[in-house]
Each structure stands twice: as structure tokens, then as C-alpha cells.
GUDOSE-953605 format. One record per atom (N, C-alpha, C, O): residue in one letter; x, y, z. Coordinates in steps of 0.2 Angstrom, whole numbers, plus 5000, padded with zeros to 4 digits. Example, Ala and Ser with C-alpha at 12.3 -4.5 7.8 and 13.67 -1.06 7.14 Angstrom:
2
A506649725039/A506249785039/A506649845039/A507149835042/S506449895035/S506849955036/S506450005039/S506750065040/
end
This chain:
252
M561455745690/M562055785690/M562055815683/M562155775679/P562055885682/P562255905675/P562855895673/P563355925675/I562855845668/I563655825666/I564055885663/I564655885664/Y563655935660/Y564055995657/Y564356025662/Y564856065660/R564256025669/R564656065674/R565256035676/R565756065678/I565355965674/I566055945675/I566555955670/I566455945664/A567055985672/A567656015668/A568255975669/A568455955675/V568555975663/V569255935664/V569855995665/V570355995669/G569656055662/G570156115663/G570656125657/G570656075653/T570956165657/T571356195651/T572056165653/T572256155659/P572456145648/P573256125649/P573556175653/P573956145658/G573456235652/G573856285656/G573656305663/G573956335667/E573156265665/E572856285671/E573356255677/E573356275682/A573656195675/A574156165680/A574756215683/A574956205688/S574856255678/S575456305679/S575256375680/S575656415680/H574556385681/H574356455682/H574456475689/H574256435693/P574656535690/P574856565697/P574356555702/P574556535708/D573756565700/D573256555705/D573156485707/D573056465712/A573156435702/A573056365704/A573656345708/A573556305713/L574256375707/L574856345710/L574856375717/L575056345722/K574556435718/K574456465725/K573956425729/K573956425735/A573356405726/A572856365729/A573156295731/A573056275736/A573556265727/A573756205729/A574256215735/A574256175740/L574656265734/L575156275741/L574756285747/L574856255752/A574156325746/A573756335752/A573456265755/A573556245761/E573256215749/E573056165752/E573656115755/E573456075759/F574356125754/F574856095757/F574956115764/F574956075768/F574956185765/F575056215771/F574456195776/F574556165782/S573856205773/S573256175778/S573356105780/S573156085786/M573556065775/M573655985777/M574155975782/M574155935787/V574656015781/V575256005786/V574956035793/V575156005798/I574556085794/I574356105800/I573856055803/I573856045809/F573356025798/F572855975801/F573155915803/F572955885809/V573655885799/V573955825800/V574355825806/V574455775810/F574755875807/F575255885812/F574955895819/F575155865824/A574255925819/A573955925826/A573655855827/A573655825832/G573255835822/G572855775823/G573255715824/G573155675829/E573755705819/E574155635820/E574655655828/E574755605831/G574855705829/G575255725834/G574855715841/G575255705846/S574255725841/S573855715847/S573855645849/S573855635854/G573855605844/G573855535845/G574455515848/G574555475853/M575055545845/M575755515847/M575855545855/M576155515860/A575555605856/A575555635863/A575255585867/A575555575873/F574655565866/F574355515870/F574755455871/F574755425876/D575055425866/D575455365867/D575955375872/D576155335876/K576355435871/K576955455875/K576755455883/K577055435887/L576155495884/L575855495891/L575655425894/L575755415900/T575455385890/T575255325892/T575655275891/T575555215893/N576355285889/N576855235888/N576455175882/N576455115883/S576255205878/S575855165873/S575355125875/S575255065873/G574955145880/G574355105883/G573755105878/G573755135873/S573355065880/S572855055876/S572255125876/S572255155881/T571955135871/T571555185870/T571055195875/T570655145875/T570855245878/T570355255884/T569855305881/T570055345877/P569255305884/P568755355882/P569055435881/P568855475877/S569455445887/S569755515886/S570255525881/S570355575878/G570555475879/G570955475873/G570655495867/G570855535863/L570055455866/L569655465860/L569255545860/L569155565854/I569155555865/I568855635865/I569455675864/I569355725860/A569955665866/A570555715865/A570655715858/A570655765855/A570655655854/A570755655847/A570355685843/A570455715838/A569655675846/A569055705842/A569155795842/A569155825838/L569355815849/L569355885849/L570055905846/L570055965843/A570555875845/A571155895841/A571155895834/A571455935831/H570655855831/H570555845824/H569955905823/H570055935818/A569455915827/A568955965826/A569356035826/A569256075821/F569756045831/F570056115831/F570456125826/F570456185823/A570956075824/A571456085819/A571056095812/A571356125808/L570556055811/L570156065804/L569856125803/L569756155798/F569556155809/F569256215809/F569756275806/F569656315802/V570356265809/V570856315808/V571156295801/V571256345797/A571256245798/A571556225792/A570956245786/A571256275781/V570456235787/V569856255782/V569856335782/V569856375777/S569856355788/S569856445788/S570456475785/S570356515781/V570956455786/V571556485783/V571756465776/V572156495773/G571356425773/G571356405766/G570756425762/G570756425756/A570256435765/A569656455762/A569656515757/A569256505752/N570056565758/N570056625753/N570456605748/N570456645743/I570856555748/I571356535743/I571156485738/I571156485732/S571056425742/S570956365738/S570156335740/S569856285736/G569856365744/G569156345746/G569256305752/G568756285756/G569956285754/G570056255761/G569656175760/G569256155764/H569856135756/H569556075755/H569956025760/H569655995764/V570656025761/V571055995766/V570855915766/V570855875771/N570655895760/N570355815760/N570255805752/N569955835748/P570655755750/P570455735743/P569855715742/P569555725736/A569455685747/A568755665746/A568355725745/A567855725741/V568455775749/V568055845748/V568155875741/V567755895738/T568755865738/T569055885732/T568655855726/T568355875722/F568555775728/F568255745723/F567555755723/F567155765717/G567255765728/G566455785729/G566455855725/G565955865721/A566855895726/A566855965723/A566855955715/A566455985711/F567355915713/F567355905706/F566755865703/F566555885698/L566355815706/L565755795704/L565255845703/L564755835699/G565255895708/G564755945707/G564956005703/G564656055702/G565455995699/G565656045694/G565856115698/G565756165695/N566156105704/N566456165707/N567256165707/N567556205711/I567556125704/I568256125702/I568456085697/I568156035695/T568956095693/T569156055687/T569555995688/T569855995694/L569555955684/L569955895685/L570655915686/L570955895691/L570955945682/L571655965683/L571856015689/L572456005692/R571356055691/R571556085697/R571456035703/R571756045708/G570955995702/G570855945708/G571455895709/G571655875714/I571755875703/I572455835703/I572955875707/I573155845712/L573055935706/L573455985709/L573355985718/L573755975722/Y572655985718/Y572555995725/Y572655915729/Y572855915735/W572555865725/W572755805728/W573455785729/W573555755735/I573855815724/I574655805725/I574855845731/I575255815735/A574555915732/A574755955737/A574555925744/A574955915749/Q573955895744/Q573655875750/Q574055805753/Q574355805758/L574155765748/L574555705750/L575355715752/L575555685757/L575555765749/L576255785751/L576255825758/L576755815761/G575755865759/G575655895765/G575655845771/G575955855777/S575255795770/S575155745775/S575855705776/S576055685782/V576155685771/V576855655772/V577355695775/V577755665779/V577355765774/V577855805777/V577755815784/V578155815788/A577055825787/A576755825793/A577055765797/A577255775802/C576955715794/C577155655797/C577955655798/C578155635804/L578355665794/L578955675794/L579255715799/L579655705803/L578955785799/L579055825805/L578955805811/L579355825815/L578355765813/L578155735818/L578755685821/L578955685827/K578955645816/K579355585818/K580055625820/K580355605824/F580255675817/F580855715818/F580855745825/F581255745829/A580255775826/A580155815832/A580055775838/A580255795844/T579855715837/T579755675844/T580255625845/T580255575848/G580855635841/G581455595842/G581355525839/G581655475841/G580855525834/G580855455830/G580255405832/G580155355830/L579755445836/L579155395838/L578855375831/L578855405826/E578455325832/E578055305826/E577455345824/E577055355829/T577355365817/T576755395815/T576355335814/T576355305808/S575955315818/S575555255817/S574955255812/S574655305811/A574955205807/A574555215802/A573855195805/A573755165810/F573355205801/F572655195803/F572555115802/F572855085798/A572155085807/A572055015807/A571355005811/A571055035814/L571254935809/L570554915811/L570654885818/L571154855820/S570154905822/S570154875829/S569954795829/S569654775824/S570054765834/S569954695835/S569254675834/S568754715836/G569054635830/G568354615829/G567954665823/G567354665822/V568354705820/V568154755815/V568454725808/V569054725807/S567954705804/S568154685796/S568254735792/S568054795793/P568654725787/P568754785782/P568054815779/P567954865777/W567554765779/W566954795776/W566554835781/W566254885779/N566654815788/N566354855792/N566654925792/N566254975791/A567254935792/A567654995792/A567455025784/A567355085785/F567454995780/F567255015773/F566455065774/F566455115771/V566055035777/V565355055778/V565455125782/V565255175780/F565755115788/F566055175793/F566255225788/F565855285788/E566755225785/E567055275781/E566555305776/E566555365776/I566255265772/I565755295767/I565255345771/I565155405770/V564955315776/V564355345781/V564655415783/V564355465782/M565255405787/M565555465790/M565755525785/M565755585786/T566055495779/T566255545774/T565655575771/T565655635769/F565155535770/F564555575766/F564255625772/F563955675769/G564355625778/G564155675783/G564555735781/G564255785780/L565255725781/L565655775781/L565555815774/L565455875775/V565555775768/V565455815762/V564755845761/V564655895758/Y564355815764/Y563655845764/Y563555905768/Y563255955765/T564055915774/T563955975777/T564456025773/T564356085773/V564955995770/V565356055766/V564856085760/V564956145759/Y564456035757/Y563956065753/Y563456115755/Y563356165753/A563256095761/A562656135764/A562956195766/A562656255765/T563556205769/T563856265772/T564356305768/T564456365770/A564556275764/A565156315759/A565056315752/A565256365749/V564656265749/V564656265742/V563856295740/V563856325735/D563356275743/D562756295741/D562756375740/D562856415744/P562456395734/P562456465734/P561956505738/P561956565738/R561556465740/R561056505745/R561256495752/R560856505757/K561856485753/K562156475761/K562056545764/K561956545770/G562156595761/G562056665765/G562556665771/G563056645770/N562356685776/N562756705782/N563056645785/N563456645789/I562756585783/I562856525786/I563656505784/I563956465787/G563856525778/G564556515775/G565056535781/G565556505782/I564856595785/I565356615790/I565556555795/I566156555797/V565056505796/V565256465801/V565456395798/V565556345802/A565456395791/A565656325788/A566256295791/A566256235792/P566856325792/P567356295795/P567256265801/P567556205803/L566856295805/L566656275812/L566256205811/L566456165815/A565756205807/A565256165805/A565656085803/A565456035804/I566156115799/I566556045795/I566956025801/I566955955801/G567256065805/G567656035811/G567255995816/G567555945818/F566656025817/F566255985822/F566055925819/F565955875823/I565855915813/I565555845810/I566155795810/I566055735810/V566755825809/V567355775809/V567555755817/V567755695818/G567455795821/G567555785828/G567055735830/G567155685834/A566355745828/A565855695831/A565955635827/A565855585831/N566155635821/N566255565818/N566755525821/N566755465822/I567255555823/I567855525826/I567655495834/I567855445836/L567155525836/L566855495843/L566455435841/L566355395846/V566155435835/V565855375833/V566255315830/V566055255832/G566655325826/G567055285822/G567755275825/G568155235822/G567955325829/G568655315831/G568855255834/G569455225832/A568455225838/A568655155841/A568555095837/A568755035839/F568255105831/F568255045826/F568755055821/F569054995819/D568855105818/D569355105812/D569855165812/D570255165808/G569755205817/G570155265817/G569755325815/G570055385816/A569255315811/A568855375808/A569155425803/A569155485804/S569555405798/S569955445794/S569555495790/S569655555791/M569055475786/M568655515782/M569055555777/M568755595774/N569755535776/N570155585773/N570755535770/N571155505774/P570755525764/P571255475760/P572055505762/P572455475763/A572055575762/A572755605763/A573055595771/A573655585772/V572455605775/V572655595782/V572855515784/V573255505788/S572655465780/S572855405780/S573555395777/S573955355779/F573555425772/F574155415767/F574855435770/F575355405769/G574855495774/G575455515776/G575755465782/G576355435781/P575355445787/P575655395792/P575755325788/P576255295790/A575455315783/A575555245780/A576255245777/A576655195777/V576355305773/V577055315770/V577655305775/V578055265775/V577555345780/V578155355785/V578255295789/V578755285791/S577655265790/S577755195794/S577855135790/S578055075791/W577755155783/W577655095778/W577255035780/W577454975780/T576655055782/T576155005784/T575555025780/T575255075780/W575354965776/W574854975771/W574254925772/W573754925767/T574154895778/T573654845779/T572954875778/T572854935781/H572554855774/H571854885773/H571854945771/H571354975772/H572354975768/H572355045767/H571855065762/H571555125761/W571655015757/W571155035752/W570455055755/W570155105753/V570355035761/V569755055765/V569755125765/V569155155764/Y570355165767/Y570355235768/Y570355275763/Y570455335763/W570355245756/W570255285750/W569655265747/W569355315746/L569355205747/L568755185743/L568255215747/L567855245744/G568155195754/G567655225758/G567455305757/G566955325756/P567955335758/P567955415758/P567755435752/P567255485751/L568055405746/L567855435740/L567155415738/L566755455734/I566955355740/I566155345739/I565755385742/I565255405739/G565855385748/G565455435753/G565355505750/G564855525749/A565955535748/A566055605745/A565555605739/A565155655739/A565655555735/A565255555728/A564455555729/A564055595726/I564355505734/I563555505736/I563355575738/I562855595735/A563655605743/A563555665745/A563455715741/A563055755741/A563955725736/A563955775731/A563355765726/A562955805724/L563255695724/L562655685720/L562055705722/L561655745719/V561955685729/V561355695732/V561155775733/V560655795731/Y561655805736/Y561555875738/Y561455925731/Y561055965730/D561955905726/D561855935720/D561255935716/D561055985713/N561055865715/N560455845711/N559755875715/N559255895712/I559755865721/I559155875724/I559055955728/I558555975728/F559655975730/F559556045733/F559856095729/F559756155730/I560356085724/I560656135720/I560556115712/I560956105708/S559856105711/S559756075705/S559556135701/S559556195704/E559456135694/E559356195690/E558656225692/E558656295691/N558156195694/N557556225697/N557656265704/N557356315705/A558156235708/A558356265714/A558656335712/A558556385716/H559056335707/H559456395705/H558956445702/H559056505704/E558456425699/E558056475696/E557656505701/E557356565700/Q557456465707/Q557056495712/Q557356545717/Q557056575721/L558056535717/L558456585722/L558356655722/L558256685716/P558356685728/P558256755728/P558856785725/P559456745725/T558856845722/T559456865719/T559756915723/T560256945721/A559456935729/A559856985733/A560456955736/A560856995738/D560356895737/D560956875742/D561556845740/D562056825744/Y561656845733/Y562356825730/Y562456855723/Y562956835720/
end
């Protein structure tokens, strides 16, 4: 990865109106995403009287997260890029697509959005618990760690291929849909094992509101490593300097 493309940013960037608007867009996108995603799980618990998870419940969770992320990315795309995930922001930073200071603003907004969404859910449901992500029986932290790395790799690789790559052309139109689809598909794979977070902010909000931090590190370290690998692979192999030189000039 070309090191010169990684930027810290200027001191005034944190207070620049455009940066603040982008952070606010990330906040609202995260509220939309977490309210629908976490809320779907709470609705399932209410309907089943906190019964055990069933295949239909897993499918409902996958659909809720896929639909909500599609919307959350779409509504933020023109303002902040529609990251809606600290791991995506981290991957964008490593590829030189966002400065460190702007990325920190995004992280703060994303984490706050998740906490606010969970607080709203707790109030709206009359005090029902916003359950933190947890490992299923027989799943070790290291099993979940690998799950989170691989699933987040798929997510951030999809983000790079459909939204970041300068050659994306018309495929960029379906980027939010593709991003929502890969998250929904990954939930069908990993949901029964560790909840399939792929997003540190999505894990952070419920953990704060329920004050449950068991194995919480898995839901940070796994996604960040997966995002870093995806960013480095895609940026170095497919958006290398040679690739830029060979791009047709008519499309962008």
C-alpha cells in the first residue's frame, strides 16, 4: 500500500462544517441501522417469550440487517460515504480514502449512534433488554475471532469493489444493495455462532446499555483485522499505481 496516501489530516478538519456534517450523517445512519437490526432481535424475543433462536429467527435477523444497512448506507452515501461501521472507516483510512482525524470523527459518531439507538429501543419497548453480542454454546472466543475476521473481510472487500474502486462505473449504483446483501448473507453463516457482528459499533451500543462486556474484544479486534486485510489486498492488487495508469479516462 502506498504509504504516502495515508493522511492524518489538518488540525482544523475536526471542526470543518463538511466534516461535522459527515459525522452527523454517520450518526443518523447508525441510529437507523442499529434500531432496525437490534430491534428485530428484541421483537423476536417478545414474540417467542425469549425462546431459543430458530432458523426463522436467524433469517428474520439477516433480512432486517440487510434491509436496514442498504438504507443506512444509501442515505449517508452522498454526505459521508455511508460507512456505518468503524471497520469500514478503518479500511478506508488504510487505503488513503479518509484522513485519520475525519475517521476519528466518524468513529465517535458511529459509536454514539449505536448507543442512542439502543437507548431508544429500551425506552420504546418498556425496558426490554438490548442484548449484547455473545458466543453460542461450544464456540470459543478464537472461533468467533476467526468468524469476525472472515466475515468483515468479505464486507470491506465488497465495499472496496463496489464503492471505492475508481473503475466501479455503474456498479457503484448498487453498492448499498451489495453491502446489505453481504451482511445479510454473513449473518446467515455466523449468526448462530457469535451473532455475526462485523461492526464494532453495532456490538458497542448493546454492550453499553446492557453493561455486558464478555468477550467484547472479539467484536472489535476481529472486524478491524478483517477490514485491514481486505483494504490492503484490494488496494495493493486491484487499485495499485499500475492499475490507475491503465484505467480508461472516459468513465471518471
